[in-house]
C-alpha positions as CSV (number, residue, x, y, z in Angstrom):
1,X,89.5,102.0,128.6
2,X,90.6,102.0,124.9
3,X,88.2,102.8,122.1
4,X,88.7,102.7,118.4
5,X,86.0,103.6,115.8
6,X,86.8,105.1,112.4
7,X,83.1,105.7,111.6
8,X,83.3,109.2,110.2
9,X,86.2,110.2,107.9
10,X,88.4,107.6,106.3
11,X,91.6,107.4,108.3
12,X,94.7,109.0,106.8
13,X,97.4,106.4,106.3
14,X,100.9,106.8,105.1
15,X,103.2,104.4,103.3
16,X,100.5,101.8,102.8
17,X,101.0,99.3,100.0
18,X,98.0,97.3,98.8
19,X,97.6,94.2,96.6
20,X,94.3,93.7,94.7
21,X,93.8,90.2,93.5
22,X,90.8,89.7,91.2
23,X,89.5,86.8,89.2
24,X,89.4,86.3,85.5
25,X,86.1,84.4,86.0
26,X,83.3,86.9,85.7
27,X,85.8,89.6,84.6
28,X,83.0,91.9,83.5
29,X,82.1,92.2,87.3
30,X,85.5,91.8,88.9
31,X,87.5,94.2,86.7
32,X,85.3,97.3,87.3
33,X,85.4,96.6,91.1
34,X,89.2,96.4,91.0
35,X,89.4,99.6,89.0
36,X,87.1,101.4,91.4
37,X,89.2,100.3,94.4
38,X,92.4,101.5,92.6
39,X,90.7,104.9,92.0
40,X,89.7,105.2,95.6
41,X,93.3,104.7,96.7
42,X,94.5,107.3,94.1
43,X,91.9,109.8,95.4
44,X,93.3,109.2,98.9
45,X,96.8,110.2,97.7
46,X,98.3,106.8,97.1
47,X,101.0,106.6,94.4
48,X,100.1,104.2,91.6
49,X,103.1,102.1,92.7
50,X,101.5,101.6,96.1
51,X,98.7,99.5,94.6
52,X,99.5,96.3,92.7
53,X,96.9,94.3,90.8
54,X,97.1,90.6,90.2
55,X,94.7,88.3,88.3
56,X,94.0,84.7,89.0
57,X,91.6,82.2,87.2
58,X,88.8,81.9,89.8
59,X,87.6,82.4,93.3
60,X,89.2,79.3,94.9
61,X,92.6,80.6,93.7
62,X,92.2,83.9,95.6
63,X,93.2,82.3,98.9
64,X,96.4,80.8,97.4
65,X,97.3,84.1,95.7
66,X,96.7,86.1,98.9
67,X,98.8,83.7,101.0
68,X,101.7,84.0,98.5
69,X,101.5,87.8,98.6
70,X,101.4,87.8,102.4
71,X,104.6,85.8,102.3
72,X,106.4,88.6,100.4
73,X,105.8,91.1,103.2
74,X,105.4,93.8,100.5
75,X,101.8,94.7,101.3
76,X,99.9,96.2,104.2
77,X,96.5,94.9,103.1
78,X,95.2,92.6,100.4
79,X,91.8,92.8,98.7
80,X,90.5,89.7,97.0
81,X,87.8,90.4,94.4
82,X,85.7,87.7,92.8
83,X,82.1,86.9,91.8
84,X,80.4,83.6,92.2
85,X,77.0,83.3,90.5
86,X,74.7,80.5,91.6
87,X,74.1,77.9,89.0
88,X,72.1,74.6,88.9
89,X,74.6,72.5,90.7
90,X,76.1,72.6,94.2
91,X,79.4,73.9,92.8
92,X,78.4,77.4,93.9
93,X,78.2,76.2,97.6
94,X,81.6,74.5,97.4
95,X,83.3,77.5,95.9
96,X,81.8,80.0,98.3
97,X,82.6,77.8,101.3
98,X,86.2,77.3,100.1
99,X,87.0,80.9,99.5
100,X,85.2,82.1,102.7
101,X,87.1,79.6,104.9
102,X,90.4,80.3,103.2
103,X,90.2,84.1,103.6
104,X,88.9,83.7,107.2
105,X,91.9,81.5,108.0
106,X,94.3,84.0,106.5
107,X,92.8,86.8,108.6
108,X,93.0,84.7,111.7
109,X,96.6,83.6,111.1
110,X,98.3,86.6,109.5
111,X,99.4,90.1,110.5
112,X,97.8,92.0,107.6
113,X,94.1,92.3,106.7
114,X,92.7,90.4,103.7
115,X,89.6,92.1,102.6
116,X,86.8,89.8,101.4
117,X,85.6,91.3,98.1
118,X,83.8,88.2,96.7
119,X,80.3,88.7,95.6
120,X,78.1,85.7,96.0
121,X,74.9,86.3,94.0
122,X,72.0,84.4,92.5
123,X,72.3,86.0,89.1
124,X,74.4,88.4,87.0
125,X,72.0,91.3,87.5
126,X,72.6,91.1,91.3
127,X,76.3,91.3,90.6
128,X,75.9,94.3,88.3
129,X,73.8,96.1,90.9
130,X,76.5,95.6,93.5
131,X,79.2,96.9,91.1
132,X,77.0,100.0,90.4
133,X,76.5,100.5,94.2
134,X,80.2,101.0,94.6
135,X,81.4,97.7,96.1
136,X,85.0,98.2,94.8
137,X,85.2,101.5,96.6
138,X,83.8,99.9,99.7
139,X,86.5,97.2,99.6
140,X,89.3,99.9,99.3
141,X,87.8,101.8,102.2
142,X,87.7,98.7,104.3
143,X,91.4,98.0,103.5
144,X,92.4,101.5,104.7
145,X,90.3,101.2,107.9
146,X,91.6,97.7,108.7
147,X,95.2,98.8,108.1
148,X,94.6,101.8,110.4
149,X,93.1,99.4,113.0
150,X,96.1,97.1,112.8
151,X,98.4,100.0,113.4
152,X,96.3,101.1,116.3
153,X,96.3,97.6,117.8
154,X,100.1,97.3,117.6
155,X,100.4,100.5,119.6
156,X,98.4,99.2,122.6
């Protein structure tokens, strides 16, 4: 019986290339998370050239950007980072549903993990609290763990 669980230490990976795609929208939230993710990769021994960052206008565009980057075959994981803050209209629900379904479809259909780093919050203070709690780092750790899992699964 096979078992895989990287609960303790972060798996050590080699030759991993990552794309971080973040939104311009709510940049005061998304940029710090992207920088924190980059810093985690550097602290894990990644070269700066192993981590590419791309910026798109909003959360709905994250799915398209991720799909285009998957097509390049240059990256072993993609992290999409956005922040959708609830407003007074149903727009919040449509955006959240669109990006969630899009990223889920990419994960189901593609060979590389796409990490869902989109905050869906009621107000800006909740977003700030999540940034301060280290969400960017968490997204990077998840990318490493999922890449290691993909490598493990291919070896079965």
